[in-house]
C-alpha positions, 0 to 999 in steps of 0.5 A: 500499500505504500507504494500505492500498488493497485492489487486489483489487476490480480485474480483474488485466489492468486493474490491470496496465496501470497498472504502469510499471517495477514500480511502480502509477502508476495505477489502472483508472479504467473497465475497460469491456469490449466483450460480445455482447449478445443477444436470447436470444428470437431466437436460440431461435426460430431454434434457436441457442445464444448463440455461443462464438466469433465464426465462430458469431456470424457464422453466427449474425448470417446466420441470424438476419437476416430483413428481412422482420420488420425485424430484423437479425443484427446491430447494429454501427457502420460509420462513420467513428467509434471504435466502428467501429475497436474492431469492426475491432480485435476482428476483426484479433485474432481473424485472429492481426494487430495494429495496429501489427505487430512490424516496425512496419507498418500491420497491416490492410495484411496478410492477417490485416487483409484478412481482418479487413475481409472479415469485417466486410463480411460482418457488414454484410451482415447489419446494418440498412438504413443501417448505414454511417451507424451510429455507436454511438448508432444501433447501440445504438438498433436493438438497444434498439428490437428492430430487432437479434438482436445488437450488439458493444458495452461492457459499460456498456449492461447497465443499458438494455439490461436496462431494459424501459423502455428496451430492447424485449425486456429480460427477454430480453436475454443477453450474453456476452464477445466471443468470442474477442475 
């Protein structure tokens, strides 16, 4: 406040993360958020609307998956890396779980964790061939090259996802927050 800095430009939850004992100790540097990016034309061709919850997203991925046309329903990371963890945790939260439970246990070792990982397996079946080796680069390449109808990724891909020089179908790219995420 002494610098007359306008904190109103930050998302309230991101700003709140930098508060300790009622004192502002940090400002959000990169409050990137997970999004669902999708190809509007591919959804429309199958008579689908953009998903409004994770169950609809999973169902849409299965309906959009068409290996005969080299189009997968969703591109998702699956190798051992950070982006895989983000998707797994999102699915765990959908099931009402937490990474560390209130009693200090590992949240994936629970009924919610098992369900989340079963859902991940289900999504992988609608992903491009070789998805088990996909990190964030491969995940994005599949979407940018038009080989995936949807992708879970951060808001920061917007400029590339909507740039016709970088993304096939850029004019048809739509986005929404991760439903239930």
